[in-house]
CHARMM internal coordinates of N, CA and C (Angstrom, degrees):
IC EDIT
DIST 1 N 1 CA 1.4514
DIST 1 CA 1 C 1.5173
ANGL 1 N 1 CA 1 C 110.86
DIST 1 C 2 N 1.3241
ANGL 1 CA 1 C 2 N 115.64
DIHE 1 N 1 CA 1 C 2 N -43.16
DIST 2 N 2 CA 1.4621
ANGL 1 C 2 N 2 CA 118.60
DIHE 1 CA 1 C 2 N 2 CA -177.86
DIST 2 CA 2 C 1.5287
ANGL 2 N 2 CA 2 C 111.75
DIHE 1 C 2 N 2 CA 2 C -60.56
DIST 2 C 3 N 1.3234
ANGL 2 CA 2 C 3 N 116.75
DIHE 2 N 2 CA 2 C 3 N -39.93
DIST 3 N 3 CA 1.4589
ANGL 2 C 3 N 3 CA 121.14
DIHE 2 CA 2 C 3 N 3 CA 179.97
DIST 3 CA 3 C 1.5260
ANGL 3 N 3 CA 3 C 111.38
DIHE 2 C 3 N 3 CA 3 C -61.28
DIST 3 C 4 N 1.3301
ANGL 3 CA 3 C 4 N 117.38
DIHE 3 N 3 CA 3 C 4 N -36.59
DIST 4 N 4 CA 1.4558
ANGL 3 C 4 N 4 CA 121.98
DIHE 3 CA 3 C 4 N 4 CA -174.82
DIST 4 CA 4 C 1.5315
ANGL 4 N 4 CA 4 C 113.46
DIHE 3 C 4 N 4 CA 4 C -104.64
DIST 4 C 5 N 1.3115
ANGL 4 CA 4 C 5 N 117.63
DIHE 4 N 4 CA 4 C 5 N 12.68
DIST 5 N 5 CA 1.4613
ANGL 4 C 5 N 5 CA 121.68
DIHE 4 CA 4 C 5 N 5 CA -176.48
DIST 5 CA 5 C 1.5323
ANGL 5 N 5 CA 5 C 113.79
DIHE 4 C 5 N 5 CA 5 C -48.91
DIST 5 C 6 N 1.3282
ANGL 5 CA 5 C 6 N 119.51
DIHE 5 N 5 CA 5 C 6 N -42.82
DIST 6 N 6 CA 1.4718
ANGL 5 C 6 N 6 CA 118.83
DIHE 5 CA 5 C 6 N 6 CA -179.27
DIST 6 CA 6 C 1.5367
ANGL 6 N 6 CA 6 C 113.81
DIHE 5 C 6 N 6 CA 6 C -64.44
DIST 6 C 7 N 1.3096
ANGL 6 CA 6 C 7 N 117.24
DIHE 6 N 6 CA 6 C 7 N -17.96
DIST 7 N 7 CA 1.4614
ANGL 6 C 7 N 7 CA 121.37
DIHE 6 CA 6 C 7 N 7 CA -177.75
DIST 7 CA 7 C 1.5276
ANGL 7 N 7 CA 7 C 113.30
DIHE 6 C 7 N 7 CA 7 C -96.36
DIST 7 C 8 N 1.3119
ANGL 7 CA 7 C 8 N 117.48
DIHE 7 N 7 CA 7 C 8 N -8.96
DIST 8 N 8 CA 1.4611
ANGL 7 C 8 N 8 CA 121.67
DIHE 7 CA 7 C 8 N 8 CA -174.03
DIST 8 CA 8 C 1.5218
ANGL 8 N 8 CA 8 C 110.17
DIHE 7 C 8 N 8 CA 8 C -87.41
DIST 8 C 9 N 1.3342
ANGL 8 CA 8 C 9 N 116.39
DIHE 8 N 8 CA 8 C 9 N 129.67
DIST 9 N 9 CA 1.4561
ANGL 8 C 9 N 9 CA 121.33
DIHE 8 CA 8 C 9 N 9 CA -178.20
DIST 9 CA 9 C 1.5231
ANGL 9 N 9 CA 9 C 113.29
DIHE 8 C 9 N 9 CA 9 C -92.11
DIST 9 C 10 N 1.3263
ANGL 9 CA 9 C 10 N 116.64
DIHE 9 N 9 CA 9 C 10 N -33.15
DIST 10 N 10 CA 1.4580
ANGL 9 C 10 N 10 CA 120.36
DIHE 9 CA 9 C 10 N 10 CA 176.76
DIST 10 CA 10 C 1.5210
ANGL 10 N 10 CA 10 C 108.62
DIHE 9 C 10 N 10 CA 10 C -161.57
DIST 10 C 11 N 1.3191
ANGL 10 CA 10 C 11 N 116.48
DIHE 10 N 10 CA 10 C 11 N 160.84
DIST 11 N 11 CA 1.4589
ANGL 10 C 11 N 11 CA 123.30
DIHE 10 CA 10 C 11 N 11 CA 177.53
DIST 11 CA 11 C 1.5177
ANGL 11 N 11 CA 11 C 107.05
DIHE 10 C 11 N 11 CA 11 C -113.00
DIST 11 C 12 N 1.3109
ANGL 11 CA 11 C 12 N 115.47
DIHE 11 N 11 CA 11 C 12 N 129.84
DIST 12 N 12 CA 1.4658
ANGL 11 C 12 N 12 CA 121.26
DIHE 11 CA 11 C 12 N 12 CA -179.04
DIST 12 CA 12 C 1.5197
ANGL 12 N 12 CA 12 C 107.63
DIHE 11 C 12 N 12 CA 12 C -123.58
DIST 12 C 13 N 1.3341
ANGL 12 CA 12 C 13 N 117.09
DIHE 12 N 12 CA 12 C 13 N 140.14
DIST 13 N 13 CA 1.4574
ANGL 12 C 13 N 13 CA 118.73
DIHE 12 CA 12 C 13 N 13 CA -177.28
DIST 13 CA 13 C 1.5227
ANGL 13 N 13 CA 13 C 111.71
DIHE 12 C 13 N 13 CA 13 C -146.10
DIST 13 C 14 N 1.3254
ANGL 13 CA 13 C 14 N 113.97
DIHE 13 N 13 CA 13 C 14 N 159.97
DIST 14 N 14 CA 1.4639
ANGL 13 C 14 N 14 CA 124.81
DIHE 13 CA 13 C 14 N 14 CA 173.60
DIST 14 CA 14 C 1.5141
ANGL 14 N 14 CA 14 C 106.14
DIHE 13 C 14 N 14 CA 14 C -161.87
DIST 14 C 15 N 1.3185
ANGL 14 CA 14 C 15 N 117.04
DIHE 14 N 14 CA 14 C 15 N 164.68
DIST 15 N 15 CA 1.4551
ANGL 14 C 15 N 15 CA 120.98
DIHE 14 CA 14 C 15 N 15 CA 178.55
DIST 15 CA 15 C 1.5176
ANGL 15 N 15 CA 15 C 111.67
DIHE 14 C 15 N 15 CA 15 C -81.65
DIST 15 C 16 N 1.3367
ANGL 15 CA 15 C 16 N 116.81
DIHE 15 N 15 CA 15 C 16 N 122.85
DIST 16 N 16 CA 1.4461
ANGL 15 C 16 N 16 CA 119.01
DIHE 15 CA 15 C 16 N 16 CA 176.69
DIST 16 CA 16 C 1.5370
ANGL 16 N 16 CA 16 C 110.45
DIHE 15 C 16 N 16 CA 16 C -76.59
DIST 16 C 17 N 1.2801
ANGL 16 CA 16 C 17 N 119.82
DIHE 16 N 16 CA 16 C 17 N 158.22
DIST 17 N 17 CA 1.4511
ANGL 16 C 17 N 17 CA 125.97
DIHE 16 CA 16 C 17 N 17 CA 10.98
DIST 17 CA 17 C 1.5303
ANGL 17 N 17 CA 17 C 114.63
DIHE 16 C 17 N 17 CA 17 C -95.67
DIST 17 C 18 N 1.3351
ANGL 17 CA 17 C 18 N 119.58
DIHE 17 N 17 CA 17 C 18 N -4.65
DIST 18 N 18 CA 1.4706
ANGL 17 C 18 N 18 CA 119.66
DIHE 17 CA 17 C 18 N 18 CA -172.27
DIST 18 CA 18 C 1.5253
ANGL 18 N 18 CA 18 C 113.48
DIHE 17 C 18 N 18 CA 18 C -127.48
DIST 18 C 19 N 1.3225
ANGL 18 CA 18 C 19 N 117.62
DIHE 18 N 18 CA 18 C 19 N 38.12
DIST 19 N 19 CA 1.4672
ANGL 18 C 19 N 19 CA 122.35
DIHE 18 CA 18 C 19 N 19 CA 178.46
DIST 19 CA 19 C 1.5323
ANGL 19 N 19 CA 19 C 111.95
DIHE 18 C 19 N 19 CA 19 C 58.79
DIST 19 C 20 N 1.3200
ANGL 19 CA 19 C 20 N 114.47
DIHE 19 N 19 CA 19 C 20 N 47.55
DIST 20 N 20 CA 1.4596
ANGL 19 C 20 N 20 CA 121.55
DIHE 19 CA 19 C 20 N 20 CA 177.33
DIST 20 CA 20 C 1.5261
ANGL 20 N 20 CA 20 C 110.12
DIHE 19 C 20 N 20 CA 20 C -77.35
DIST 20 C 21 N 1.3477
ANGL 20 CA 20 C 21 N 116.66
DIHE 20 N 20 CA 20 C 21 N 162.42
DIST 21 N 21 CA 1.4658
ANGL 20 C 21 N 21 CA 117.70
DIHE 20 CA 20 C 21 N 21 CA 168.64
DIST 21 CA 21 C 1.5337
ANGL 21 N 21 CA 21 C 108.75
DIHE 20 C 21 N 21 CA 21 C -57.89
DIST 21 C 22 N 1.3163
ANGL 21 CA 21 C 22 N 118.34
DIHE 21 N 21 CA 21 C 22 N 146.19
DIST 22 N 22 CA 1.4664
ANGL 21 C 22 N 22 CA 120.85
DIHE 21 CA 21 C 22 N 22 CA -173.55
DIST 22 CA 22 C 1.5284
ANGL 22 N 22 CA 22 C 115.37
DIHE 21 C 22 N 22 CA 22 C -53.31
DIST 22 C 23 N 1.3172
ANGL 22 CA 22 C 23 N 118.61
DIHE 22 N 22 CA 22 C 23 N -34.69
DIST 23 N 23 CA 1.4639
ANGL 22 C 23 N 23 CA 119.31
DIHE 22 CA 22 C 23 N 23 CA -178.03
DIST 23 CA 23 C 1.5249
ANGL 23 N 23 CA 23 C 112.67
DIHE 22 C 23 N 23 CA 23 C -72.65
DIST 23 C 24 N 1.3456
ANGL 23 CA 23 C 24 N 117.83
DIHE 23 N 23 CA 23 C 24 N -10.10
DIST 24 N 24 CA 1.4586
ANGL 23 C 24 N 24 CA 121.07
DIHE 23 CA 23 C 24 N 24 CA -177.51
DIST 24 CA 24 C 1.5197
ANGL 24 N 24 CA 24 C 113.16
DIHE 23 C 24 N 24 CA 24 C -107.51
DIST 24 C 25 N 1.2968
ANGL 24 CA 24 C 25 N 119.45
DIHE 24 N 24 CA 24 C 25 N -4.14
DIST 25 N 25 CA 1.4518
ANGL 24 C 25 N 25 CA 121.76
DIHE 24 CA 24 C 25 N 25 CA -176.58
DIST 25 CA 25 C 1.5174
ANGL 25 N 25 CA 25 C 112.93
DIHE 24 C 25 N 25 CA 25 C -87.73
DIST 25 C 26 N 1.3204
ANGL 25 CA 25 C 26 N 115.29
DIHE 25 N 25 CA 25 C 26 N -170.49
DIST 26 N 26 CA 1.4598
ANGL 25 C 26 N 26 CA 123.06
DIHE 25 CA 25 C 26 N 26 CA -175.47
DIST 26 CA 26 C 1.5280
ANGL 26 N 26 CA 26 C 113.95
DIHE 25 C 26 N 26 CA 26 C -88.32
DIST 26 C 27 N 1.3214
ANGL 26 CA 26 C 27 N 117.46
DIHE 26 N 26 CA 26 C 27 N -12.56
DIST 27 N 27 CA 1.4616
ANGL 26 C 27 N 27 CA 120.82
DIHE 26 CA 26 C 27 N 27 CA -173.22
DIST 27 CA 27 C 1.5283
ANGL 27 N 27 CA 27 C 112.08
DIHE 26 C 27 N 27 CA 27 C -96.19
DIST 27 C 28 N 1.3279
ANGL 27 CA 27 C 28 N 115.31
DIHE 27 N 27 CA 27 C 28 N 152.82
DIST 28 N 28 CA 1.4566
ANGL 27 C 28 N 28 CA 121.81
DIHE 27 CA 27 C 28 N 28 CA 176.50
DIST 28 CA 28 C 1.5370
ANGL 28 N 28 CA 28 C 107.37
DIHE 27 C 28 N 28 CA 28 C -91.44
DIST 28 C 29 N 1.3329
ANGL 28 CA 28 C 29 N 115.77
DIHE 28 N 28 CA 28 C 29 N 87.11
DIST 29 N 29 CA 1.4581
ANGL 28 C 29 N 29 CA 119.96
DIHE 28 CA 28 C 29 N 29 CA -174.82
DIST 29 CA 29 C 1.5199
ANGL 29 N 29 CA 29 C 113.77
DIHE 28 C 29 N 29 CA 29 C -63.51
DIST 29 C 30 N 1.3268
ANGL 29 CA 29 C 30 N 121.90
DIHE 29 N 29 CA 29 C 30 N -34.26
DIST 30 N 30 CA 1.4731
ANGL 29 C 30 N 30 CA 118.13
DIHE 29 CA 29 C 30 N 30 CA 176.20
DIST 30 CA 30 C 1.5310
ANGL 30 N 30 CA 30 C 112.93
DIHE 29 C 30 N 30 CA 30 C -56.83
DIST 30 C 31 N 1.3173
ANGL 30 CA 30 C 31 N 117.16
DIHE 30 N 30 CA 30 C 31 N -39.57
DIST 31 N 31 CA 1.4674
ANGL 30 C 31 N 31 CA 120.03
DIHE 30 CA 30 C 31 N 31 CA 177.81
DIST 31 CA 31 C 1.5277
ANGL 31 N 31 CA 31 C 110.51
DIHE 30 C 31 N 31 CA 31 C -68.12
DIST 31 C 32 N 1.3299
ANGL 31 CA 31 C 32 N 116.72
DIHE 31 N 31 CA 31 C 32 N -40.80
DIST 32 N 32 CA 1.4678
ANGL 31 C 32 N 32 CA 120.67
DIHE 31 CA 31 C 32 N 32 CA 178.80
DIST 32 CA 32 C 1.5232
ANGL 32 N 32 CA 32 C 110.62
DIHE 31 C 32 N 32 CA 32 C -63.71
DIST 32 C 33 N 1.3314
ANGL 32 CA 32 C 33 N 117.01
DIHE 32 N 32 CA 32 C 33 N -46.23
DIST 33 N 33 CA 1.4659
ANGL 32 C 33 N 33 CA 119.94
DIHE 32 CA 32 C 33 N 33 CA 179.54
DIST 33 CA 33 C 1.5198
ANGL 33 N 33 CA 33 C 111.50
DIHE 32 C 33 N 33 CA 33 C -63.67
DIST 33 C 34 N 1.3325
ANGL 33 CA 33 C 34 N 117.80
DIHE 33 N 33 CA 33 C 34 N -38.51
DIST 34 N 34 CA 1.4651
ANGL 33 C 34 N 34 CA 120.84
DIHE 33 CA 33 C 34 N 34 CA 176.82
DIST 34 CA 34 C 1.5278
ANGL 34 N 34 CA 34 C 110.68
DIHE 33 C 34 N 34 CA 34 C -62.18
DIST 34 C 35 N 1.3413
ANGL 34 CA 34 C 35 N 117.24
DIHE 34 N 34 CA 34 C 35 N -40.67
DIST 35 N 35 CA 1.4661
ANGL 34 C 35 N 35 CA 121.08
DIHE 34 CA 34 C 35 N 35 CA 179.17
DIST 35 CA 35 C 1.5256
ANGL 35 N 35 CA 35 C 110.76
DIHE 34 C 35 N 35 CA 35 C -65.50
DIST 35 C 36 N 1.3264
ANGL 35 CA 35 C 36 N 117.03
DIHE 35 N 35 CA 35 C 36 N -41.20
DIST 36 N 36 CA 1.4681
ANGL 35 C 36 N 36 CA 120.66
DIHE 35 CA 35 C 36 N 36 CA 177.99
DIST 36 CA 36 C 1.5277
ANGL 36 N 36 CA 36 C 109.78
DIHE 35 C 36 N 36 CA 36 C -62.31
DIST 36 C 37 N 1.3271
ANGL 36 CA 36 C 37 N 116.57
DIHE 36 N 36 CA 36 C 37 N -43.27
DIST 37 N 37 CA 1.4729
ANGL 36 C 37 N 37 CA 120.07
DIHE 36 CA 36 C 37 N 37 CA 176.96
DIST 37 CA 37 C 1.5226
ANGL 37 N 37 CA 37 C 111.32
DIHE 36 C 37 N 37 CA 37 C -61.73
DIST 37 C 38 N 1.3490
ANGL 37 CA 37 C 38 N 116.58
DIHE 37 N 37 CA 37 C 38 N -43.21
DIST 38 N 38 CA 1.4624
ANGL 37 C 38 N 38 CA 121.11
DIHE 37 CA 37 C 38 N 38 CA -177.77
DIST 38 CA 38 C 1.5317
ANGL 38 N 38 CA 38 C 111.91
DIHE 37 C 38 N 38 CA 38 C -63.24
DIST 38 C 39 N 1.3331
ANGL 38 CA 38 C 39 N 117.17
DIHE 38 N 38 CA 38 C 39 N -27.10
DIST 39 N 39 CA 1.4676
ANGL 38 C 39 N 39 CA 121.03
DIHE 38 CA 38 C 39 N 39 CA 177.58
DIST 39 CA 39 C 1.5213
ANGL 39 N 39 CA 39 C 111.90
DIHE 38 C 39 N 39 CA 39 C -74.76
DIST 39 C 40 N 1.3281
ANGL 39 CA 39 C 40 N 116.19
DIHE 39 N 39 CA 39 C 40 N -12.35
DIST 40 N 40 CA 1.4538
ANGL 39 C 40 N 40 CA 119.76
DIHE 39 CA 39 C 40 N 40 CA -179.22
DIST 40 CA 40 C 1.5198
ANGL 40 N 40 CA 40 C 113.61
DIHE 39 C 40 N 40 CA 40 C 88.32
DIST 40 C 41 N 1.3238
ANGL 40 CA 40 C 41 N 117.04
DIHE 40 N 40 CA 40 C 41 N 19.97
DIST 41 N 41 CA 1.4579
ANGL 40 C 41 N 41 CA 121.16
DIHE 40 CA 40 C 41 N 41 CA -179.29
DIST 41 CA 41 C 1.5140
ANGL 41 N 41 CA 41 C 110.22
DIHE 40 C 41 N 41 CA 41 C -59.22
DIST 41 C 42 N 1.3228
ANGL 41 CA 41 C 42 N 116.83
DIHE 41 N 41 CA 41 C 42 N 129.64
DIST 42 N 42 CA 1.4641
ANGL 41 C 42 N 42 CA 122.69
DIHE 41 CA 41 C 42 N 42 CA 179.24
DIST 42 CA 42 C 1.5207
ANGL 42 N 42 CA 42 C 111.87
DIHE 41 C 42 N 42 CA 42 C -121.54
DIST 42 C 43 N 1.3269
ANGL 42 CA 42 C 43 N 117.31
DIHE 42 N 42 CA 42 C 43 N 2.37
DIST 43 N 43 CA 1.4551
ANGL 42 C 43 N 43 CA 121.14
DIHE 42 CA 42 C 43 N 43 CA -176.02
DIST 43 CA 43 C 1.5239
ANGL 43 N 43 CA 43 C 112.81
DIHE 42 C 43 N 43 CA 43 C -89.82
DIST 43 C 44 N 1.3204
ANGL 43 CA 43 C 44 N 113.71
DIHE 43 N 43 CA 43 C 44 N -168.38
DIST 44 N 44 CA 1.4580
ANGL 43 C 44 N 44 CA 121.57
DIHE 43 CA 43 C 44 N 44 CA -178.26
DIST 44 CA 44 C 1.5179
ANGL 44 N 44 CA 44 C 111.89
DIHE 43 C 44 N 44 CA 44 C -74.62
DIST 44 C 45 N 1.3201
ANGL 44 CA 44 C 45 N 115.17
DIHE 44 N 44 CA 44 C 45 N 146.23
DIST 45 N 45 CA 1.4578
ANGL 44 C 45 N 45 CA 123.12
DIHE 44 CA 44 C 45 N 45 CA 172.73
DIST 45 CA 45 C 1.5250
ANGL 45 N 45 CA 45 C 105.78
DIHE 44 C 45 N 45 CA 45 C -129.33
DIST 45 C 46 N 1.3289
ANGL 45 CA 45 C 46 N 116.56
DIHE 45 N 45 CA 45 C 46 N 127.20
DIST 46 N 46 CA 1.4527
ANGL 45 C 46 N 46 CA 119.60
DIHE 45 CA 45 C 46 N 46 CA -176.95
DIST 46 CA 46 C 1.5144
ANGL 46 N 46 CA 46 C 112.63
DIHE 45 C 46 N 46 CA 46 C -128.26
DIST 46 C 47 N 1.3135
ANGL 46 CA 46 C 47 N 115.75
DIHE 46 N 46 CA 46 C 47 N 136.58
DIST 47 N 47 CA 1.4648
ANGL 46 C 47 N 47 CA 121.59
DIHE 46 CA 46 C 47 N 47 CA 174.95
DIST 47 CA 47 C 1.5274
ANGL 47 N 47 CA 47 C 108.04
DIHE 46 C 47 N 47 CA 47 C -95.23
DIST 47 C 48 N 1.3191
ANGL 47 CA 47 C 48 N 116.42
DIHE 47 N 47 CA 47 C 48 N 127.19
DIST 48 N 48 CA 1.4639
ANGL 47 C 48 N 48 CA 120.99
DIHE 47 CA 47 C 48 N 48 CA 177.79
DIST 48 CA 48 C 1.5204
ANGL 48 N 48 CA 48 C 107.48
DIHE 47 C 48 N 48 CA 48 C -129.33
DIST 48 C 49 N 1.3200
ANGL 48 CA 48 C 49 N 114.68
DIHE 48 N 48 CA 48 C 49 N 97.61
DIST 49 N 49 CA 1.4610
ANGL 48 C 49 N 49 CA 119.19
DIHE 48 CA 48 C 49 N 49 CA -177.21
DIST 49 CA 49 C 1.5143
ANGL 49 N 49 CA 49 C 109.56
DIHE 48 C 49 N 49 CA 49 C -148.39
DIST 49 C 50 N 1.3235
ANGL 49 CA 49 C 50 N 115.14
DIHE 49 N 49 CA 49 C 50 N 162.44
DIST 50 N 50 CA 1.4552
ANGL 49 C 50 N 50 CA 120.51
DIHE 49 CA 49 C 50 N 50 CA 173.86
DIST 50 CA 50 C 1.5194
ANGL 50 N 50 CA 50 C 108.36
DIHE 49 C 50 N 50 CA 50 C -84.29
DIST 50 C 51 N 1.3197
ANGL 50 CA 50 C 51 N 119.24
DIHE 50 N 50 CA 50 C 51 N 115.92
DIST 51 N 51 CA 1.4566
ANGL 50 C 51 N 51 CA 120.84
DIHE 50 CA 50 C 51 N 51 CA -173.66
DIST 51 CA 51 C 1.5327
ANGL 51 N 51 CA 51 C 114.56
DIHE 50 C 51 N 51 CA 51 C -67.32
DIST 51 C 52 N 1.3211
ANGL 51 CA 51 C 52 N 117.89
DIHE 51 N 51 CA 51 C 52 N -22.42
DIST 52 N 52 CA 1.4685
ANGL 51 C 52 N 52 CA 119.70
DIHE 51 CA 51 C 52 N 52 CA 179.20
DIST 52 CA 52 C 1.5152
ANGL 52 N 52 CA 52 C 113.13
DIHE 51 C 52 N 52 CA 52 C 71.84
DIST 52 C 53 N 1.2942
ANGL 52 CA 52 C 53 N 118.11
DIHE 52 N 52 CA 52 C 53 N 19.64
DIST 53 N 53 CA 1.4651
ANGL 52 C 53 N 53 CA 124.24
DIHE 52 CA 52 C 53 N 53 CA -178.43
DIST 53 CA 53 C 1.5167
ANGL 53 N 53 CA 53 C 107.76
DIHE 52 C 53 N 53 CA 53 C 161.49
DIST 53 C 54 N 1.3235
ANGL 53 CA 53 C 54 N 117.19
DIHE 53 N 53 CA 53 C 54 N -158.92
DIST 54 N 54 CA 1.4678
ANGL 53 C 54 N 54 CA 118.98
DIHE 53 CA 53 C 54 N 54 CA 178.34
DIST 54 CA 54 C 1.5361
ANGL 54 N 54 CA 54 C 111.33
DIHE 53 C 54 N 54 CA 54 C -59.14
DIST 54 C 55 N 1.3145
ANGL 54 CA 54 C 55 N 116.35
DIHE 54 N 54 CA 54 C 55 N 131.26
DIST 55 N 55 CA 1.4613
ANGL 54 C 55 N 55 CA 121.03
DIHE 54 CA 54 C 55 N 55 CA -176.97
DIST 55 CA 55 C 1.5200
ANGL 55 N 55 CA 55 C 111.55
DIHE 54 C 55 N 55 CA 55 C -54.52
DIST 55 C 56 N 1.3206
ANGL 55 CA 55 C 56 N 117.26
DIHE 55 N 55 CA 55 C 56 N -44.61
DIST 56 N 56 CA 1.4667
ANGL 55 C 56 N 56 CA 120.12
DIHE 55 CA 55 C 56 N 56 CA -177.29
DIST 56 CA 56 C 1.5343
ANGL 56 N 56 CA 56 C 110.77
DIHE 55 C 56 N 56 CA 56 C -59.44
DIST 56 C 57 N 1.3229
ANGL 56 CA 56 C 57 N 118.11
DIHE 56 N 56 CA 56 C 57 N -33.98
DIST 57 N 57 CA 1.4685
ANGL 56 C 57 N 57 CA 120.87
DIHE 56 CA 56 C 57 N 57 CA 177.88
DIST 57 CA 57 C 1.5225
ANGL 57 N 57 CA 57 C 111.75
DIHE 56 C 57 N 57 CA 57 C -67.55
DIST 57 C 58 N 1.3317
ANGL 57 CA 57 C 58 N 116.97
DIHE 57 N 57 CA 57 C 58 N -28.97
DIST 58 N 58 CA 1.4636
ANGL 57 C 58 N 58 CA 120.23
DIHE 57 CA 57 C 58 N 58 CA -177.78
DIST 58 CA 58 C 1.5291
ANGL 58 N 58 CA 58 C 112.91
DIHE 57 C 58 N 58 CA 58 C -80.67
DIST 58 C 59 N 1.3189
ANGL 58 CA 58 C 59 N 117.46
DIHE 58 N 58 CA 58 C 59 N -7.00
DIST 59 N 59 CA 1.4633
ANGL 58 C 59 N 59 CA 120.36
DIHE 58 CA 58 C 59 N 59 CA -176.01
DIST 59 CA 59 C 1.5264
ANGL 59 N 59 CA 59 C 114.29
DIHE 58 C 59 N 59 CA 59 C -83.29
DIST 59 C 60 N 1.3133
ANGL 59 CA 59 C 60 N 117.73
DIHE 59 N 59 CA 59 C 60 N 8.78
DIST 60 N 60 CA 1.4656
ANGL 59 C 60 N 60 CA 121.01
DIHE 59 CA 59 C 60 N 60 CA 179.46
DIST 60 CA 60 C 1.5258
ANGL 60 N 60 CA 60 C 111.51
DIHE 59 C 60 N 60 CA 60 C -56.48
DIST 60 C 61 N 1.3243
ANGL 60 CA 60 C 61 N 117.50
DIHE 60 N 60 CA 60 C 61 N -32.08
DIST 61 N 61 CA 1.4651
ANGL 60 C 61 N 61 CA 120.89
DIHE 60 CA 60 C 61 N 61 CA 179.67
DIST 61 CA 61 C 1.5210
ANGL 61 N 61 CA 61 C 111.32
DIHE 60 C 61 N 61 CA 61 C -60.62
DIST 61 C 62 N 1.3270
ANGL 61 CA 61 C 62 N 118.15
DIHE 61 N 61 CA 61 C 62 N -27.35
DIST 62 N 62 CA 1.4554
ANGL 61 C 62 N 62 CA 121.53
DIHE 61 CA 61 C 62 N 62 CA -174.31
DIST 62 CA 62 C 1.5250
ANGL 62 N 62 CA 62 C 116.08
DIHE 61 C 62 N 62 CA 62 C -88.47
DIST 62 C 63 N 1.3277
ANGL 62 CA 62 C 63 N 117.90
DIHE 62 N 62 CA 62 C 63 N -7.30
DIST 63 N 63 CA 1.4635
ANGL 62 C 63 N 63 CA 120.11
DIHE 62 CA 62 C 63 N 63 CA -177.53
DIST 63 CA 63 C 1.5310
ANGL 63 N 63 CA 63 C 113.18
DIHE 62 C 63 N 63 CA 63 C -53.36
DIST 63 C 64 N 1.3254
ANGL 63 CA 63 C 64 N 119.83
DIHE 63 N 63 CA 63 C 64 N -44.19
DIST 64 N 64 CA 1.4696
ANGL 63 C 64 N 64 CA 118.69
DIHE 63 CA 63 C 64 N 64 CA 179.08
DIST 64 CA 64 C 1.5335
ANGL 64 N 64 CA 64 C 113.85
DIHE 63 C 64 N 64 CA 64 C -63.56
DIST 64 C 65 N 1.3327
ANGL 64 CA 64 C 65 N 116.30
DIHE 64 N 64 CA 64 C 65 N -14.76
DIST 65 N 65 CA 1.4567
ANGL 64 C 65 N 65 CA 121.56
DIHE 64 CA 64 C 65 N 65 CA -176.93
DIST 65 CA 65 C 1.5261
ANGL 65 N 65 CA 65 C 111.66
DIHE 64 C 65 N 65 CA 65 C -108.98
DIST 65 C 66 N 1.3166
ANGL 65 CA 65 C 66 N 117.26
DIHE 65 N 65 CA 65 C 66 N 10.88
DIST 66 N 66 CA 1.4555
ANGL 65 C 66 N 66 CA 121.86
DIHE 65 CA 65 C 66 N 66 CA 178.25
DIST 66 CA 66 C 1.5239
ANGL 66 N 66 CA 66 C 113.70
DIHE 65 C 66 N 66 CA 66 C 80.32
DIST 66 C 67 N 1.3371
ANGL 66 CA 66 C 67 N 117.27
DIHE 66 N 66 CA 66 C 67 N 21.82
DIST 67 N 67 CA 1.4603
ANGL 66 C 67 N 67 CA 122.79
DIHE 66 CA 66 C 67 N 67 CA 179.69
DIST 67 CA 67 C 1.5114
ANGL 67 N 67 CA 67 C 108.66
DIHE 66 C 67 N 67 CA 67 C -111.47
DIST 67 C 68 N 1.3130
ANGL 67 CA 67 C 68 N 116.44
DIHE 67 N 67 CA 67 C 68 N 137.48
DIST 68 N 68 CA 1.4560
ANGL 67 C 68 N 68 CA 120.05
DIHE 67 CA 67 C 68 N 68 CA 172.77
DIST 68 CA 68 C 1.4780
ANGL 68 N 68 CA 68 C 115.90
DIHE 67 C 68 N 68 CA 68 C 97.02
END
COOR INIT
IC SEED 1 N 1 CA 1 C
IC BUILD
């Protein structure tokens, strides 16, 4: 990602393997988000996942980032 940063228009994420909310997937999103910040990313970041219930309830993953 860092190599191609100037070519990237937005970052989109979800929890693998089935587009889970980030706190329920296999990846350590805090480390990923820290790496994106460290690269100097200033563009859009979007979560695209199936909330599995009320959307507002699924936003718990975003509290450390001022979301939800």
